[in-house]
N, CA, C and O atoms as CSV, one atom per row, in Angstrom:
chain,resi,resn,atom,element,x,y,z
A,1,MET,N,N,82.601,129.533,83.290
A,1,MET,CA,C,83.763,129.136,82.514
A,1,MET,C,C,84.218,127.749,82.962
A,1,MET,O,O,84.300,127.474,84.159
A,2,ALA,N,N,84.504,126.909,82.029
A,2,ALA,CA,C,84.983,125.557,82.332
A,2,ALA,C,C,86.479,125.499,82.074
A,2,ALA,O,O,86.928,125.567,80.930
A,3,ALA,N,N,87.227,125.375,83.127
A,3,ALA,CA,C,88.681,125.308,83.014
A,3,ALA,C,C,89.163,123.975,83.568
A,3,ALA,O,O,88.552,123.426,84.486
A,4,PRO,N,N,90.248,123.453,83.019
A,4,PRO,CA,C,90.805,122.226,83.555
A,4,PRO,C,C,91.280,122.433,84.997
A,4,PRO,O,O,91.717,123.521,85.372
A,5,ALA,N,N,91.187,121.389,85.776
A,5,ALA,CA,C,91.650,121.444,87.165
A,5,ALA,C,C,92.415,120.172,87.474
A,5,ALA,O,O,92.054,119.079,87.037
A,6,LEU,N,N,93.473,120.343,88.232
A,6,LEU,CA,C,94.258,119.195,88.683
A,6,LEU,C,C,94.044,119.049,90.182
A,6,LEU,O,O,94.354,119.956,90.954
A,7,ILE,N,N,93.520,117.923,90.579
A,7,ILE,CA,C,93.379,117.598,91.996
A,7,ILE,C,C,94.568,116.708,92.322
A,7,ILE,O,O,94.618,115.540,91.937
A,8,LEU,N,N,95.509,117.277,93.029
A,8,LEU,CA,C,96.775,116.598,93.275
A,8,LEU,C,C,96.907,116.345,94.769
A,8,LEU,O,O,97.068,117.274,95.560
A,9,ASN,N,N,96.836,115.087,95.136
A,9,ASN,CA,C,96.894,114.701,96.546
A,9,ASN,C,C,97.949,113.628,96.766
A,9,ASN,O,O,98.271,112.849,95.868
A,10,GLY,N,N,98.472,113.607,97.968
A,10,GLY,CA,C,99.312,112.491,98.375
A,10,GLY,C,C,98.425,111.285,98.622
A,10,GLY,O,O,97.334,111.423,99.177
A,11,GLU,N,N,98.870,110.121,98.224
A,11,GLU,CA,C,98.018,108.936,98.379
A,11,GLU,C,C,97.704,108.633,99.841
A,11,GLU,O,O,96.712,107.963,100.129
A,12,LYS,N,N,98.527,109.113,100.765
A,12,LYS,CA,C,98.304,108.854,102.187
A,12,LYS,C,C,97.634,110.029,102.906
A,12,LYS,O,O,97.560,110.030,104.135
A,13,ASP,N,N,97.150,111.016,102.172
A,13,ASP,CA,C,96.499,112.192,102.762
A,13,ASP,C,C,95.019,111.883,102.987
A,13,ASP,O,O,94.189,112.158,102.122
A,14,SER,N,N,94.696,111.325,104.121
A,14,SER,CA,C,93.317,110.902,104.375
A,14,SER,C,C,92.349,112.075,104.490
A,14,SER,O,O,91.181,111.931,104.128
A,15,LEU,N,N,92.788,113.213,104.973
A,15,LEU,CA,C,91.893,114.363,105.121
A,15,LEU,C,C,91.419,114.884,103.766
A,15,LEU,O,O,90.213,114.966,103.537
A,16,PHE,N,N,92.310,115.227,102.887
A,16,PHE,CA,C,91.917,115.797,101.606
A,16,PHE,C,C,91.439,114.746,100.617
A,16,PHE,O,O,90.627,115.047,99.743
A,17,ARG,N,N,91.922,113.537,100.741
A,17,ARG,CA,C,91.448,112.462,99.856
A,17,ARG,C,C,89.980,112.178,100.077
A,17,ARG,O,O,89.298,111.719,99.160
A,18,SER,N,N,89.472,112.443,101.281
A,18,SER,CA,C,88.065,112.153,101.570
A,18,SER,C,C,87.112,112.998,100.726
A,18,SER,O,O,85.970,112.591,100.512
A,19,GLY,N,N,87.542,114.150,100.245
A,19,GLY,CA,C,86.667,114.999,99.449
A,19,GLY,C,C,87.003,115.058,97.972
A,19,GLY,O,O,86.305,115.729,97.212
A,20,GLU,N,N,88.046,114.377,97.548
A,20,GLU,CA,C,88.477,114.515,96.162
A,20,GLU,C,C,87.464,113.985,95.159
A,20,GLU,O,O,87.299,114.577,94.092
A,21,ALA,N,N,86.790,112.903,95.465
A,21,ALA,CA,C,85.811,112.348,94.524
A,21,ALA,C,C,84.634,113.300,94.330
A,21,ALA,O,O,84.149,113.470,93.212
A,22,ASP,N,N,84.174,113.920,95.415
A,22,ASP,CA,C,83.078,114.883,95.305
A,22,ASP,C,C,83.486,116.084,94.465
A,22,ASP,O,O,82.719,116.547,93.621
A,23,PHE,N,N,84.681,116.582,94.693
A,23,PHE,CA,C,85.159,117.719,93.917
A,23,PHE,C,C,85.287,117.346,92.446
A,23,PHE,O,O,84.883,118.115,91.574
A,24,ALA,N,N,85.839,116.184,92.165
A,24,ALA,CA,C,86.009,115.741,90.781
A,24,ALA,C,C,84.664,115.577,90.082
A,24,ALA,O,O,84.535,115.919,88.906
A,25,ARG,N,N,83.673,115.064,90.782
A,25,ARG,CA,C,82.348,114.931,90.181
A,25,ARG,C,C,81.721,116.296,89.906
A,25,ARG,O,O,81.009,116.467,88.917
A,26,ALA,N,N,81.982,117.256,90.775
A,26,ALA,CA,C,81.390,118.585,90.627
A,26,ALA,C,C,82.083,119.409,89.541
A,26,ALA,O,O,81.500,120.363,89.025
A,27,HIS,N,N,83.280,119.063,89.201
A,27,HIS,CA,C,84.037,119.821,88.208
A,27,HIS,C,C,84.222,118.954,86.969
A,27,HIS,O,O,84.952,117.963,87.011
A,28,PRO,N,N,83.575,119.313,85.878
A,28,PRO,CA,C,83.592,118.429,84.702
A,28,PRO,C,C,84.961,118.255,84.049
A,28,PRO,O,O,85.168,117.303,83.295
A,29,HIS,N,N,85.883,119.148,84.325
A,29,HIS,CA,C,87.193,119.066,83.681
A,29,HIS,C,C,88.312,118.782,84.680
A,29,HIS,O,O,89.463,119.152,84.451
A,30,ALA,N,N,87.977,118.135,85.770
A,30,ALA,CA,C,88.972,117.841,86.801
A,30,ALA,C,C,89.638,116.491,86.550
A,30,ALA,O,O,89.030,115.553,86.034
A,31,ARG,N,N,90.884,116.432,86.926
A,31,ARG,CA,C,91.627,115.181,86.886
A,31,ARG,C,C,92.259,114.979,88.252
A,31,ARG,O,O,92.866,115.896,88.806
A,32,VAL,N,N,92.115,113.784,88.787
A,32,VAL,CA,C,92.719,113.445,90.076
A,32,VAL,C,C,94.016,112.705,89.814
A,32,VAL,O,O,94.066,111.758,89.030
A,33,GLU,N,N,95.052,113.151,90.480
A,33,GLU,CA,C,96.337,112.455,90.393
A,33,GLU,C,C,96.882,112.319,91.809
A,33,GLU,O,O,96.845,113.262,92.599
A,34,LEU,N,N,97.382,111.142,92.110
A,34,LEU,CA,C,97.926,110.866,93.433
A,34,LEU,C,C,99.446,110.769,93.373
A,34,LEU,O,O,100.023,110.217,92.437
A,35,ILE,N,N,100.066,111.323,94.401
A,35,ILE,CA,C,101.509,111.221,94.539
A,35,ILE,C,C,101.785,110.006,95.433
A,35,ILE,O,O,101.416,110.012,96.607
A,36,PRO,N,N,102.422,108.974,94.894
A,36,PRO,CA,C,102.670,107.757,95.666
A,36,PRO,C,C,103.489,108.021,96.933
A,36,PRO,O,O,104.420,108.827,96.942
A,37,ARG,N,N,103.118,107.327,97.980
A,37,ARG,CA,C,103.826,107.350,99.267
A,37,ARG,C,C,103.906,108.733,99.912
A,37,ARG,O,O,104.727,108.942,100.805
A,38,ALA,N,N,103.077,109.675,99.485
A,38,ALA,CA,C,103.095,111.033,100.048
A,38,ALA,C,C,101.862,111.258,100.910
A,38,ALA,O,O,100.805,110.665,100.694
A,39,GLY,N,N,102.033,112.134,101.895
A,39,GLY,CA,C,100.923,112.511,102.760
A,39,GLY,C,C,100.362,113.863,102.358
A,39,GLY,O,O,100.358,114.217,101.179
A,40,HIS,N,N,99.886,114.618,103.343
A,40,HIS,CA,C,99.243,115.903,103.101
A,40,HIS,C,C,100.194,116.907,102.436
A,40,HIS,O,O,99.765,117.689,101.588
A,41,LEU,N,N,101.433,116.892,102.799
A,41,LEU,CA,C,102.407,117.811,102.212
A,41,LEU,C,C,103.183,117.101,101.114
A,41,LEU,O,O,104.396,116.911,101.205
A,42,ALA,N,N,102.456,116.715,100.082
A,42,ALA,CA,C,103.048,115.919,98.999
A,42,ALA,C,C,104.220,116.631,98.347
A,42,ALA,O,O,105.169,115.982,97.908
A,43,ASN,N,N,104.168,117.950,98.276
A,43,ASN,CA,C,105.273,118.679,97.656
A,43,ASN,C,C,106.562,118.578,98.476
A,43,ASN,O,O,107.653,118.739,97.930
A,44,PHE,N,N,106.447,118.315,99.784
A,44,PHE,CA,C,107.627,118.089,100.617
A,44,PHE,C,C,107.984,116.606,100.704
A,44,PHE,O,O,109.158,116.238,100.721
A,45,ASP,N,N,106.948,115.761,100.758
A,45,ASP,CA,C,107.174,114.319,100.883
A,45,ASP,C,C,107.800,113.722,99.626
A,45,ASP,O,O,108.659,112.844,99.707
A,46,ALA,N,N,107.369,114.198,98.477
A,46,ALA,CA,C,107.852,113.663,97.195
A,46,ALA,C,C,107.957,114.810,96.187
A,46,ALA,O,O,107.177,114.871,95.237
A,47,PRO,N,N,108.911,115.714,96.387
A,47,PRO,CA,C,108.966,116.920,95.549
A,47,PRO,C,C,109.139,116.637,94.052
A,47,PRO,O,O,108.568,117.349,93.225
A,48,ASP,N,N,109.900,115.631,93.698
A,48,ASP,CA,C,110.096,115.341,92.279
A,48,ASP,C,C,108.804,114.850,91.629
A,48,ASP,O,O,108.448,115.291,90.537
A,49,ALA,N,N,108.112,113.947,92.295
A,49,ALA,CA,C,106.849,113.431,91.761
A,49,ALA,C,C,105.801,114.533,91.683
A,49,ALA,O,O,105.043,114.603,90.716
A,50,PHE,N,N,105.756,115.390,92.693
A,50,PHE,CA,C,104.813,116.503,92.711
A,50,PHE,C,C,105.089,117.453,91.535
A,50,PHE,O,O,104.174,117.841,90.809
A,51,THR,N,N,106.347,117.812,91.367
A,51,THR,CA,C,106.721,118.727,90.288
A,51,THR,C,C,106.438,118.103,88.923
A,51,THR,O,O,105.963,118.788,88.017
A,52,ASP,N,N,106.719,116.838,88.772
A,52,ASP,CA,C,106.434,116.156,87.503
A,52,ASP,C,C,104.941,116.196,87.179
A,52,ASP,O,O,104.564,116.424,86.029
A,53,ALA,N,N,104.097,115.978,88.177
A,53,ALA,CA,C,102.653,116.000,87.957
A,53,ALA,C,C,102.180,117.387,87.532
A,53,ALA,O,O,101.363,117.511,86.620
A,54,VAL,N,N,102.684,118.416,88.180
A,54,VAL,CA,C,102.301,119.785,87.824
A,54,VAL,C,C,102.788,120.111,86.415
A,54,VAL,O,O,102.061,120.731,85.638
A,55,ARG,N,N,103.989,119.709,86.084
A,55,ARG,CA,C,104.523,119.975,84.738
A,55,ARG,C,C,103.729,119.253,83.654
A,55,ARG,O,O,103.461,119.828,82.599
A,56,ARG,N,N,103.347,117.993,83.904
A,56,ARG,CA,C,102.528,117.260,82.926
A,56,ARG,C,C,101.210,117.983,82.688
A,56,ARG,O,O,100.766,118.128,81.549
A,57,PHE,N,N,100.594,118.433,83.768
A,57,PHE,CA,C,99.326,119.155,83.664
A,57,PHE,C,C,99.520,120.451,82.873
A,57,PHE,O,O,98.721,120.761,81.989
A,58,ALA,N,N,100.561,121.201,83.181
A,58,ALA,CA,C,100.823,122.466,82.483
A,58,ALA,C,C,101.094,122.232,80.994
A,58,ALA,O,O,100.627,122.996,80.149
A,59,ARG,N,N,101.844,121.179,80.677
A,59,ARG,CA,C,102.107,120.869,79.264
A,59,ARG,C,C,100.816,120.552,78.523
A,59,ARG,O,O,100.651,120.946,77.368
A,60,GLN,N,N,99.898,119.841,79.177
A,60,GLN,CA,C,98.616,119.534,78.543
A,60,GLN,C,C,97.822,120.807,78.287
A,60,GLN,O,O,97.147,120.926,77.265
A,61,LEU,N,N,97.901,121.758,79.211
A,61,LEU,CA,C,97.186,123.022,79.023
A,61,LEU,C,C,97.749,123.792,77.843
A,61,LEU,O,O,96.992,124.317,77.026
A,62,THR,N,N,99.060,123.865,77.745
A,62,THR,CA,C,99.659,124.635,76.652
A,62,THR,C,C,99.543,123.905,75.323
A,62,THR,O,O,99.514,124.555,74.278
A,63,ALA,N,N,99.476,122.581,75.327
A,63,ALA,CA,C,99.326,121.819,74.086
A,63,ALA,C,C,97.937,122.006,73.496
A,63,ALA,O,O,97.753,121.892,72.284
A,64,GLY,N,N,96.968,122.291,74.341
A,64,GLY,CA,C,95.587,122.450,73.884
A,64,GLY,C,C,95.260,123.819,73.327
A,64,GLY,O,O,94.121,124.067,72.932
A,65,ARG,N,N,96.219,124.699,73.289
A,65,ARG,CA,C,95.952,126.073,72.778
A,65,ARG,C,C,95.897,126.128,71.297
A,65,ARG,O,O,95.684,127.197,70.726
């Protein structure tokens, strides 16, 4: 099954950012989005930006139905 995926990382998260390109290449429906000025805990570092990104992704999923 091919489902959309959101790869959501903090732009300063060096650990998880190191594998995001490989994951995106392996998943044909993946989208990478970075949270500016956030580290590994992007949802704590920039909660509004994180929530906005998740909401945009969810709206795209429901719009495609």
